[in-house]
C-alpha positions, 0 to 999 in steps of 0.5 A: 511570480507563479510558474506554469508548474506552480499553476498546474499543480496548484503548489503555492495554493496548497501552501507547498513548494517545488522543493517540498514536492520534489523531496516528497517525491523522493521519500515516497519512492524511497519508502516504496522501492522495496516493492521492485524486490519484494514483488518478484519474490512473492510472484516467483515463489509459486508456480501455475497449474502447469507447474510453470514459474512467472518469469525471471526475477529481473523480468518481474522487477522491470514490469513492477517498476515501469507499471508503478512508474507510468500509473504514479505519473498518471495519478500526479497529472490527472488527479493532482494528488500526492499518491503513489501506486505499485503492485499491491501487497496481499493481492500479489500474494493471493494471486501467487498461492491462491489463484495461479495454482488452479490455472496458468499465469495468463489466466490468473493475470486475466482475472486481474484485468477483469477485476480492474475493468469492473472497478473502473465501470463502478467508478464511472457509474458513480457508485465507488464514489457514492459509497465513499460519501455514504461513510460517516465523516468520523468513520473515515477518520477511524480509517486514517488512524487505523492505517496509521497503526497498520503501517506502524506495525508494518514497519516495526516488523519489517525492521525486526524490532517486533517479531511473531513466535516465542509463545506470543503473537508478537514479541520484542526482537528475538526471544524478547530482546533486540539483537543483530546489526539491522535492528540497530540500524533501524533504531539509529534511523528511528532516533535520527528521523524523530530528532530531525523531525522535532528540530524541524529540519527539512528533509528529515525523512530523507536524511534519515533514509540516506544516512541510515542506508549508508551506515548499513552498507558500512556495517554489512561490508565489515560484518557480513551479516547476510540475509534473514533466510539464513540468519535470524539476525540478518537483513530482512529484504535487501542485504546492503552492499555497494553493486557491482554495476548501477545500470542494467538493461530491463527485460519487459518480456512479461508485458501483455502476457494475460488471457481474459477467458481462460480461467473460465474454462479451467475452474468454472464460472462460479469460482472465477466470480468468487476470485474476482470478488475477493480481488475487487473488495479488497482493492475497492476499500483499501484505495478508499481507506488510503486516499482518505488517510493521505488526503487528511494527513495533507489537509486536503479533505473537505468537511465530509472527509473526502479529498479533492478530485476523488473520482479522478483518484478512483479512475486512475487507481482502477486503471492501475488494476487493469495495467498490473494484470496486463503486465503480469505483476499483479493488481497495482494499487494506492500506497499508504507509504505515500504519507511519508512524502506528505510528512515531508511536505508534499501536497500536490500531484508533482510529488507523485510525478517525481516518485513515478519518474524514479520508478521508471528510472529504476527499471535501469537502476535496479541494482542501485535500488536494491542497496536501500535495506527495509531497515533503513527505509521503515523508520519513516513509517513509524513516524508517519504512523504517529502523525496519522494517530493524532487524527483520533482526537476527531472522533466523539468517543462518548458516542458509542454509535460511532466509537465502537465501530471506529474502535474496531476499524482502528484495532482490527487493521494492525491486529488482523494485518489488513486494511479491508478487514478493519473497514469491514468490521467497522461498517458492520458494527456501524450498521448493527448498532443503528438497528439495535438501537432501532435508528434504521432510517439513519443508515444510508442504503449503500452502507446496507450494500457494503455491509452485505458485501463485507459479510460475503468477504469475511465468509468467502472461505466456507462459501467457496468450499460450499460452492465446491 
């Protein structure tokens, strides 16, 4: 007999169980929890035009967890999709180092609010959804595969398994060799999660994260490795250690600290437009790629590669951008780490609700969240990257008109370290090849529009310089 929860979230209908959804929600949270620490690090790394910082580390962390929790719960309830949201990486750095130094923090966050409202209008008018439908199905598959490679690279870099420098863009570990206890913890976690997954053990990813975190705490207490900021062989982000206290009262003093119109006075209309456009285009296509990848991995997409309730997903995502700016934590957006929860069995919005509740709990338990080092969490991303890579068989590699755009989409996401860059290159290549082959009639009108926007996106720096 089905329960109300089962009926509301369509758990049985999607071939899942409450247990899988809860596990998936926990795993998604654990693979995303780093944002509670990383977002404050990034946003506190710069000052505004007056030389003022945004706020204390604790204030930014509390607001980051609060917004992520509320919007992720909203995603689960409204869209019934296993997708979590939090402050967008890349977007927060852009705000910190390219926007806030031209205006006050309140003005900069006001721009984020405006960008979110613009995206919301594009969703409600059907434009954002129409663009999504205009993209060829096989190009959507390429987006999923590219994101799989992207998050694999993110996992390997965050663990210190591969690094930049040493005469090559990337190399194995330090100087071509694996060194340091954190890398060993990552390797143990990777071996454990692969072994458990292959053995079809339920909760493989969750077990791996918990066991690796415990091992990391033990190692740090004995060896005292320290942070990578002081030791190249140190922990990448969180130094694992059992906290002195588990509960800490959150400070939500940053919420509401934004100004919608102040930026227009400081930098002028043209500059504001270019800044909003850059934020808009990144947000617009990152989420499209993320929800496609998650829907594909969960087996929820239709024959056109579109997940159920796509409009509701996009509406909540737009509101997340607005909420992120209003809370002074930068634009919130869909997180590809949600695929780790899907790999654990999540198929419905219940997992998102679980993830959101854990984020809300984390506003009080931030010291405990800080225990989990990146090296213990990111093996899950490598496994998920493999699972997403399997979709590559759905691309017709004998058809150059789709194969070449798909190739560029896939390789540029990890190589340029940008989901939007990969999508843009694929779209532009698709339009170009159709034009060269005299098949202009096969190009959807919206693909022309999007291709034009991506030309501006890739040329935003010289355009900004010329305008200035």
